[in-house]
C-alpha positions as CSV (number, residue, x, y, z in Angstrom):
1,X,15.4,-11.4,-30.3
2,X,16.1,-14.5,-28.6
3,X,13.4,-17.4,-27.7
4,X,12.7,-15.5,-24.4
5,X,11.9,-12.3,-26.0
6,X,10.3,-13.3,-29.5
7,X,6.9,-12.7,-28.5
8,X,6.8,-10.0,-26.3
9,X,3.6,-7.5,-26.5
10,X,4.0,-3.8,-27.0
11,X,3.4,-3.2,-23.0
12,X,5.9,-5.8,-21.9
13,X,8.5,-4.3,-24.5
14,X,7.7,-0.8,-23.2
15,X,8.1,-1.8,-19.4
16,X,11.7,-3.4,-20.4
17,X,12.7,-0.2,-22.3
18,X,11.5,2.0,-19.4
19,X,13.2,0.2,-17.0
20,X,16.6,0.3,-18.8
21,X,15.9,3.7,-19.2
22,X,15.8,4.4,-15.5
23,X,18.9,2.6,-15.2
24,X,20.6,4.6,-17.8
25,X,19.4,7.9,-16.3
26,X,20.4,7.3,-12.8
27,X,24.1,5.9,-14.1
28,X,24.0,9.5,-16.2
29,X,22.9,11.5,-13.1
30,X,24.2,10.1,-10.1
31,X,26.5,6.9,-10.7
32,X,27.0,5.9,-7.2
33,X,23.5,5.3,-6.9
34,X,23.2,2.6,-9.6
35,X,24.2,-0.4,-7.4
36,X,21.4,0.6,-4.9
37,X,18.8,0.8,-7.9
38,X,20.1,-2.7,-9.5
39,X,19.6,-4.1,-6.0
40,X,16.2,-2.8,-5.1
41,X,14.9,-2.1,-8.5
42,X,12.9,0.6,-10.3
43,X,9.9,1.9,-8.3
44,X,6.7,0.5,-9.9
45,X,5.2,4.1,-9.6
46,X,7.6,5.4,-12.0
47,X,7.0,2.7,-14.5
48,X,3.1,2.7,-14.5
49,X,1.8,4.1,-17.8
50,X,0.7,7.6,-17.3
51,X,-2.1,8.6,-19.0
52,X,-3.0,12.4,-18.4
53,X,-6.3,12.9,-20.1
54,X,-8.2,10.0,-18.4
55,X,-7.8,7.9,-15.5
56,X,-6.5,4.5,-15.8
57,X,-9.4,1.8,-15.6
58,X,-9.1,-1.6,-13.7
59,X,-8.4,-3.2,-17.1
60,X,-5.4,-1.0,-17.4
61,X,-4.1,-1.8,-14.4
62,X,-4.9,-5.8,-14.6
63,X,-2.9,-5.6,-18.3
64,X,0.1,-3.9,-16.7
65,X,0.1,-6.6,-13.8
66,X,-0.2,-9.4,-16.3
67,X,2.7,-8.0,-18.3
68,X,5.2,-7.9,-15.4
69,X,4.0,-11.4,-14.3
70,X,4.9,-12.6,-17.7
71,X,8.0,-10.8,-17.7
72,X,9.3,-12.5,-14.7
73,X,8.0,-15.6,-15.8
74,X,10.5,-15.2,-18.7
75,X,13.2,-14.4,-16.7
76,X,13.6,-10.6,-17.7
77,X,12.6,-8.9,-14.3
78,X,11.9,-9.8,-11.0
79,X,8.9,-8.6,-8.5
80,X,9.7,-7.3,-5.4
81,X,8.6,-5.5,-2.5
82,X,11.2,-3.2,-0.9
83,X,9.1,-1.8,1.8
84,X,8.1,-4.9,3.4
85,X,10.3,-7.8,2.0
86,X,9.7,-11.5,1.6
87,X,6.7,-12.6,3.4
88,X,7.5,-15.1,6.6
89,X,8.4,-18.8,5.5
90,X,8.9,-21.9,8.0
91,X,11.7,-23.1,5.4
92,X,13.6,-19.9,5.9
93,X,12.4,-17.8,8.9
94,X,15.9,-16.0,8.7
95,X,15.0,-14.6,5.4
96,X,11.7,-12.7,6.5
97,X,11.7,-8.9,5.2
98,X,14.8,-9.2,3.3
99,X,14.4,-8.1,-0.4
100,X,13.4,-10.5,-2.8
101,X,16.8,-11.0,-5.4
102,X,15.4,-13.9,-7.1
103,X,12.6,-15.0,-8.8
104,X,12.7,-18.5,-7.0
105,X,12.6,-16.7,-3.3
106,X,8.9,-16.4,-2.1
107,X,6.7,-13.3,-3.2
108,X,4.8,-10.9,-1.1
109,X,1.4,-9.8,-2.7
110,X,2.0,-6.6,-3.5
111,X,5.1,-5.2,-5.8
112,X,6.3,-1.8,-5.3
113,X,9.7,-2.0,-7.0
114,X,11.0,-4.1,-10.5
115,X,14.4,-5.4,-10.8
116,X,15.7,-5.6,-14.2
117,X,17.7,-9.0,-14.4
118,X,20.7,-9.5,-17.1
119,X,18.5,-11.3,-19.6
120,X,16.2,-8.4,-19.3
121,X,19.1,-5.7,-20.2
122,X,19.7,-7.8,-22.9
123,X,16.5,-7.7,-24.3
124,X,15.8,-4.0,-23.7
């Protein structure tokens, strides 16, 4: 484990594992779709913990959101909104609506896809 991944929580490790699993399955089933998945990311709905016996609580949702945010802070994932893209920025008006590819680009309020970075692939 690197310093970046030494203290990942169980939920963060699970998220990274699921992202890598999703990419491996796409590569196995439809190899031509892998570049699209790597560009746009994995749908967030696919990653959310699935509790069949009980409904997800607000605390569960908050913990999941914090885990994703902290993974982004470590440089392991990039939160993205594939539906609406990046918000309008006075500094870069031409980037409005473009899919976020780097963590330093402005982020839309809602995340609907998670992109696994190279560091995230190594950590998974």
